[in-house]
N, C-alpha and C positions, 0 to 999 in steps of 0.2 A: 685736104682741108686743114686750115690753120686752126687748131683747137686751142682755145684759151678761155679765160673767164667770161668773155663776151659771147661765146658760143651758146651758153646756157642761160635760160631765163629763170628757172625755178629750182636750181640746185647750185651749190657752190663748187666751182672748179678750183681745187686746192693743190693740184700736183705741182711740185717745185722741181723742175728738171735739173737745176744745179745741185739740189740735195740728192735726187735719185741717182745722178751720175756717180756720186760718192759711194752708193750702195751697189753699183753694178757688179755682178759676179756673186752676189750674196742674195739668193732668191728668198731666203727666209726674212732677211732684213727688208727687202722690197715688199714682201707679203705683209709684214707688220706695218710698214709705212702706209700701204694702201688701206689696210684695215683702219688705222687710226684716223686718216683724213676722211674716210667714208663715215666713220662714227662721229666726226666733228660736226656734221650737218644733221640736225634732228629731222629735217625733211626727208632724209635718206633712210635713216633707221633710228629707232629710239634707244634710250639707255638700256643696255643689257640685251637688246634684241638683235636678231640676225646672227649670222656667222659667216666666216670667210675661210678659204683654204688655198693651198698651193701644193703641187706635187714636184718632187725633186728626185734625182738619181743619187743614191747613197751606197756606200760599201757595207754589205752585210757583215757584222762583226763575227759571225759564226762560220760563214762559208767563204768570205772574201769576195763573193760575187756582187755585181752591181745590181741593185734592186730599186724599184720605185717606192718612194715613201710619200704618204700624204700627210701634210701638216694642216691642222684644222683647229679653230677656236674650241677650247675645252668647255666643259659644262659650267654654267654659271658666270661666265666672263662677260666682258663688254668690249666690242671691237674698237671703240673710241679710245680706250686705255689699254688695249691688249699689249702684252709683253711676251717675251720668249717663255716665261714661266707659265703663261696662261694657255698654251697650245698643247695639243696632243699629236704625237707622231706615230703613224701606223703603216704597216706594210700594206700597200694598195692591193696586191694580189691576194693576200690572206683575207682582207676584208671582202673582196669580190667572191672568194671561194665560200663565204658564208651562205651564198645562195644554195649550195648543195645540202646544207643542213636546215635551211629555213622551213619550218613546218606549217606556215600559213599565218594569216593575220590574227587568228585567235591565240597564237603563241608568240605574238609580237614582242612581249616584254622580255622573254628569255634571251633575245638577241643582244640586249645591252651588255649582259655579263660576258658574252662571247667576244665583244669588242676588245676586251683585255687580252685575249689570245692573239690579237693582231698588233699589239704594241711593238713598235720598233725602238722608240726613245723611252728608256726606263724612267726618265724624269717627267714623263707626260702628265699633263692635267687629265682628270677623268674625262673620257670621250663623252660627248653629248649625244642625245637621242638623234640629232640631225647628222651624225657622222656618215651613215650610209648614203644619205642624199648627195653628199659630195663624192664619196668613194665609188659609187656605181656609175657616175658620169665620167667620161674619158678626158675631160679638159684639164689643162695644167693649172689654171687659175679660175676659181669659182667664188661668186658672191651670192649669198642668200640674205636678202634684205626685206625690211618691212616699211617701205615708203608709204606715207599717207595716200599719195596720189594713186599708187598701184593697188593698195588695198581697197580704195574707193571703187576702182574698176572691178577688183576681185570680189567685192561684196555687193556689187550692183546686181539687180535682178537678171539682167541679160549681159553679164560680164564677159562671157565667152564671145558673144557677138561683137561687143565693143572692142575687145582685144583684137579681133580680126580687122575691124574698121580702122583702128589706129596703125597696126603694124603689118597688116596683110598676112602673108604666110610665113613671116619671119619670126613669129612668136608662137610657142606652143601653149596649151592650156591643159591643166590637170585639175579635175574637180576636187572639192574639199575632201581631205582625208587627214586623219590624225597623223602627226609626224611619227616616223619609225622606218623600219626596214622595208615594209611594203610600199611606203610612199617613195622610197628610193627606187624600187622596182618600177613604179608607175612613171617616174621621171625618165628612167632608162627606156621604157617602152615608148614614151612620148617622143623621145629623141630618135628612136629607130623608125618610127612612123613619119617623122617630120625632119629628115636629115637637112642640115644647113640652117636650122633656126638659130637665132642669137640668144634665146632665153625662153623661160617658161613661166607663165603666171599660174600661181596656185590659188584656186578658188577660196575666197574668204581668208586668205592667209598671207601671201606675199609674193616674192619674186626670186627667180634664179637667173643669173647671167654669168657669162664666162669669157675667157680670152686666152690667147697663147702666151701672154706676158702679163705681169701685174698692171702695167700701164694700159694695155688693150682691154683688160678686164674692167679696170676702173672707168675708162671712157665708155665702154659698152653699157655699164651700169648707169652712168650719168645720162647717156643719150636716151635710154629706155625710160628712166624715171622722168626726165625732163619732157619727153614726148607725152607721157601720161598727164603730167601737170598742165602742160600747154593745152591739151585737149579739153581738160576740165575747165580751165580758165576761159577758153573760147566759148564753151557752152554756157558758162556762167554769165557772160556778157549779154547773152540773148534771153536770159531768164529773169524772173523777178527776184525779189529779195530772198536771201537764203532762209531756210527753215520756215517758210510761210510768213515771214515778216515778224515784227515785234508785237507781243501781247502785253508785255510789261515794260515800263520805262526804267532805265537804270537810274539809281540815285546818284547824286554828285559823289565824286571820289572820296572826299573827306567824310561824308555821311556813311558811305559804304564801309570805310575803314572803322568808323566809330561803332557801327552796328556789328561788324564782324568781330571786333574786340570784345564787345559785350556778350555776344552769343557763343564765341568759340569755347570758353570754359564749360558752358552748359552742354554743348555738343560733345566736348571731350569726355565729360563725366558719363554721358549716356553711352558713348562709344566704348567706354572702358568698363562696361559691366562685367566682362570676363577677364580681360587683361588691360592694363593701362596702355593708352595710346598717346602718340605725339602728333601734332597737327601741322597743317600747311594751308594757307589761304591764297586763292587765285581769283583776281577780278580783272584779268586782261580782256582786251576787246573781243578776242575770239571766244572766250568763255561767256562773256555777257551776251554776245549775239545769240548763242545757243540757248542759254538758260532763260532768256527773256522772250523766246520765240513762241509762236503759235504751235509749232510742231514738237515742243519739248516733251510733253507728256507721252505722245505716241512713240517718239524715237528713244527716249530714255527707258521706257518700259521694254522695248525690244532687246535692249542690251547690246554689248559690243560684239564685234564679229571676229576679230583677230585674236587667237589664243594669247599672244603676248600682251594684249590689252587687258582682257578680263582676268588673267591670272594675277594681275596687280591691282585691279580696280573692283573686283567682284563683277558678277554678270550684269548688274545694273545699279544705278545710284538711288539714293533716297532723295526725293524732291520734296522739300519742306513746303507746307502750306501755312505761310505766315505773311500777312499783309506787310508791305514795305513800310507802312506808316505806323505799324504796331510798336508801342514803346517796349523796349527790351529790359528796362531797369528792374522790373519786378520778376525776380528769378522764379518764384513760386508759380506765378501766372504763366510764364513761358514754359516751365516744366509741365504744367497741366495741359498746355496746348500741344507740345511736341512729343511728350513721352508716349502717347498713344500711337503716334506716327512711327516711332521706333519699334514699338511692340508689333505693329502691323508688318513692318519690314522684316523683323526677326521671324515672325510666323510664316511669312511668304518664303523666306529663305529655308526654313525648316521643311516646309511643304515641298520645295524644290529638291531638297536633299532626299526626303523620304520617297518621292515619286521616281527619282532617277537612280537611287543607290543600287549597287550590286551586292551580292552576298559577301564579297571580300573587300568592299569599299572601306577606306579609313573612316574613323568616327567623324561626325559632323564638326566642322571647325567653327570658329567664332561667327555667329550669325549677324553681327552688327555691320552696318554699312561702312565701306571705305570712302566712298564719294558721297558728299552731301551737298545738294544744290539749294541755294536760296535765291529765287528769281529776284532780279533787281539789285542784288547785293554781290553775290559771287559764289564761288565753289570752295568747299572745305574738303580736305582729305585727311584721314587719320590712319596711322600705321604704327609699327613697333618703334620706329625711330624717324628722325626728321628726313633723312635721305629717302627712306622707303615711302614716306608720305609725299615728299616732293616728286619723286619718280611716278607715284600713282597719279598725281595731278597731271604730270606731263603726258602720261599714257592716256588719260581720259581726254586731254586736249587732242592727242592723236586720233582718238575715237571720234571726237567731234569733227575733226577735219575729214575723216573717212565718211561720216554720215553726210556732211555737207557735199562732198564730192559725188557720192553715190546718188544723192537726191538731185543733184544738178544734172547728171547725165542720164539718170534712169530712176531707179527706186532702190532704196537701201534694204538689204536683207541681212539678218543676223543669223548666227548659227542656231540650229535647233537646240532646245534646252538639254536634251540628252547628250548631244555631242559636246556641248559646253561642260556639262558635268563630268563626262568621261575624261576631259582634259584636266579640269580643276581637281578631281579626286583620283587621278591616274596614280597607280601605285608607284610608278617611277618618279612622279612629281613628289609624292609623299616621301620617298626615299631621299630625294634631293633636300627636302626640308629637314629631314632628320640628320643630314650631314652638315647642316649649318653649324658654325661654332656656337658654343653656349653664350648666352647674353651676359654682359658685364653687370656688376652689382647695381649700378645706377642707371642701367638701360631703362628707357621709358619714363625717366624723370626729367623735370624741367626746373632749373635753378636760376635765381637772380642774385648777383653778387654786387653789392655796392663797393665803391673804391676798387673796382675790378682791374684797373690798370696799374695799381700800386703794388708794392712788393708782396704783402700778405694777401691782398685781394687777388692779384694775378696768380699767385701760387695756388690759392683755393680754386680758382677757375680752372687752372691747368689740371689739378687733381680730379675735380668733378668730371671734366670732359674725358680725361683718361679712363675714368671708371664708368663711362657710358652715358653721362647726363648731357643734356643740352643746356647751355648757359647763356644768359643775357648779362653782359658786363656793363655796369654803369659807372660813370665817373664825371668829374667836372670838366676835364680837359679832353676835347675832341681829338687832338693830335696824339695824346697818350693812348686813347682808345683805339685809334687807327693802328698804332704801333702794336698794341696788345693783340689785335685781331690777326696779325701776321702769323701768330702761333696756331691759328685755327682755320678750318674751312667753313663755308656757309652752312653746312649741315650740322656743324658742331656748336657754333656760337654766333651771337650777334651782339651789337653794342647799342647803348643809348646814352647820350649826354644827359646827365642828371645831377642837379644840386639837391641833396637829400633834405635840405631845409625848405625847399620849395614844393609845396603839395602838388601843384599842377605838373611840375616836372616828374614827380613820382608817379602820378596818374598816367602820364604819357609813357613812362618806362614800362609800366605794367600792360598798357595797351599794346606796346611793341612785343612784349613777351607773349601776349595772347595771339597777336597776328602771326608772329614768326613761328611759334611752337604750340599754341593752343591753350596756354595757361601757365600755372606755376605750382610746383610741389615743394621747393626748397627755397627759403629766403635766408641769405647770409648778409648780415649788416656788418660790413668790414670797413666802410668809409670812416675815416677818422683824421684827427690831427692832435698834436700835443703841444701844450704850453706849460712850461715849468718855471714858475715864479713864486716868490714869497707873497704872503697875503697883501702887504702894503704896495707891492708892485703890480698886482693883478688888476687890470682895468675892468670896468663893467662890460665894455665891448668884448674883451677877451673871454670873460665869464659867459656872456651870452653866446658867443661863437661856439664854445665848447658844449654848452647845453643844447644849442640848436643842432649841431652836426651829430653829436653822439647820442643824445637823449631824444630830442624831438625827431630827428631823422629816423631813429629806431622805431619810435611810436608810429610815425606815418607809414614807414615801410610795412610794418606789421598790420596796421589798420587796413590798408588798401590791399595788401596781399591776402589777408584772411578772407576778404570779400570774394576773391577769386577762388580760393580753396573751398569755401562753402558752396560756391556754384558747382564745382567739380564733384563734391561729395566724396572725396577720396582721402581726406586727412591731409597731413603735410608736416614739414619739419622746418622750424625756424631756429637759426643759430646766430647768436649775437657775439661778436668779437669784442670783449671787454678788456680787462687788464688785471694783473696782480695788484695794481695800484687802487683798485676798487675795494680790496680787502685789507691792505696794509697802509697804516698811517705813516707817511714820510714827509720830510721837509720840502718846502718850495713846490707844493703840488696841490694846493687847495682846489683850484678850478678843475684840473684834469681828474684828480682822484674822486672828487664829488660826482662828476659826470659819469665816471666808470662805475661807481657804486650804484648810481641811479639805473644804469643799464642792467646791472646784475639783478637788482630787486624787481625791475620791470619784467625781466625774464620769469622770475618766480610767480609774479602776479598773473602774467599771461598764461603760463603753464597751468595755473589753477583754473583760469577762465576757459581756456580753449581745449582742455582735455576731452570734453564731451563730444567734440568734433573730430577726435583722433588727430588733432594738431599738436605736435610736440614742440616745446620751446626750451632751449638749452643755451648755456653760455660756454664759450672757450676763453680762458684767461691766459694770454701770452705774457711773457716778461723778457725784456732784454733782447728783442728781435732787432738787432742792429744791422746785420749784414742783409742787404737787399730791401730794407724798409725805408720808405720815403719819410716817415715820421722823424727818423734820426738825421735828417738833413737840416742843417741850420741851427736855429735858436734852441730847439729842444735838446739836442745833443750837448750844446754848450751849457745849457742850464743844468742838465743832469751831471755833467762833468764837474761843474762848479759846486753842486751840492755834495758831491763825494770827494772833492778836493783833488781831482785828477785831471789829466788832459783828455781831449776828445779821442785821440788815438788810442788811449788806454781803456776806453769804454768796453770794447768786445771782451778783452781778457778779464776786465774787472767783473763784468756780469757773469762770465763763465765760472770764475773762481768762487763766486759767492753762492752758487747753487749747490745742492747736495751731490749732484752727479758731475759737477765741474764740466758741464757741456755748454757749447755755444748753441743757442736756439735759432733755428732758421725758419724762414717763411714756410718751407715745405713741412716742418713739424706742426705748424698750426693747421695747414691744409689736411694733414693726416687725422688730426683730431676732428675737424669738420666732417671728413669722410666717415669716420667711425660713428659719429652721431647720426649721419644720414643713412648709412647702409648697414651697420652692425648693431648698434645700441638702439634698436627700433622700439624698445619698451621703456626708454628713459625719457623723462621730461622733468623740467624744473631743476636740472642738474648743472653742475659746473665742472668743467675739465680744466685743470691747470696745466699749462704747457710752459714750464719755467725751469725745468731741470731739477725741481725740488726746492721750494722756498718754505721753510718750516713756518715762518710767520704769515704765510699766505694759505696755509692748509685750511680747507673749508671747515673741517671738524677736528 
């Protein structure tokens, strides 16, 4: 059969034979290639889900004998981005010999530590709990995947019967069982009882497929997944609307976005009752079909079936009871309406924990929902960072696809609550959480930086992202913003074209911050320009421009940002980038110096007013930031050089020589001051930090 992209209807055929020929003879490289292209199609497996393996013959470094080594995705990785550093290499024979010491399913967890005694490659990633599932099967290449279509069959009421209907005797079936050594034994037993099968469906869980080469394994996986998807698709054509049809009509897209932006900070505040969370919003067609349906309440309450899903989404979502026509402008009224719904969810989660816990279970985790559904509008997800929130959203979409598929061909079934709890609070899962690297200082924080594509603004954004924050960069020039975004990925930052003198543009920027990340915690007003002229040469137009960008822009940014911070109820930090020139009287500087002084005093006024909301307001005063700063391009540099009687080229050394430390001030120095006010000086407000190398005439006191 000529296998190519046209062979498959519901999966992507991505194998490039020209590329794979270059890898021939390197089984590990082909294994990684296979893994990456499988992970590139979210219909095949979701981010971080599934694992792949291959077995090769290697020379034992101690005996010199040829031994079989199994290479398998390590704990916590993602097959779509898997590299050599993310896999574990184990002696296959030693792994199989663990059967002689296995004491039964009640001692399952002790087997994980024994995997370390099977390590062949000393640079191995920690082996995952699924390692024996690959090791106890005899095949050279194995894929363990979580395709929506397969899980839909695995989670159907009569999934085993449907499996036989689709594949006859060529596929095995193993009922639901928690992953571990015993599940590996069950796979081995299934193969012994059904020799010649091409794969095994795991009830409520996923799929195992294999082959003699990476390519054969890849094709086998695609054929099995495509057959499952085609079966569901054909059944769907004969049935009525999915999920019992629509109960609620979706609002127009612009209205959905408007309502989501208004509600997100309120939800974020409620979800952050224990630890701050970052948000993600999803109103795609697949989500709206489910959340607007007649079957929403029934299916959402049942919870997800696949462990990979509910570990990231919690066992079930919170479905908000808010009429789509309800005005969301009144924060107090909205809180009064939805706070009881959160309290009910938290109580139900606590009841779930208490009824299912074991004597040695870890303490109850955050009882707040991860997934929040607003029928007619969309789905919010909240987690410790943007990537985790986005991935949770993707996993719940996978769960929606599973429910749709199961309901199309039969009836959806979820895992029993006790089984779900045993996965969620598994001691091995707890150990994995404890191995996670410590969070960065600004993790869980959301910042907005004006002038974000300029020298100082971009340096501030770089620093905040590096320290764990999510950042929305705003600026006038879309091209500069696009260029600035090349430094970041979509889970770190986003951009909004914004003129800080335009109130509507500022409102739009904050809406984007709320949609993209859930709200805002840090406001940095760095947008600026400089005009250096004597009094008689300064026009009213130039005066107004300086006042509008520096002073009015700061006022509007704070006014609209504080509204969001109050909705969240978690305080905040506002940092205004002013200048030494707001403190020092110098020649040819009346417009700029006056505006900078206004910025500084506005900071003090706002610190006095907003302290009761735990919102801190501080100033950073740079001076002489010539290198990398857009302000020093053109007339400003010429004006300052003229004022000091030097050439433009002499400005950097001039400014360095005149400060007490004789240091050149860089944009990164300003960014460090901003970071200090955000993350370290958390009890400082109304203060000014000078970053000027030491200018005695600019000392605050």
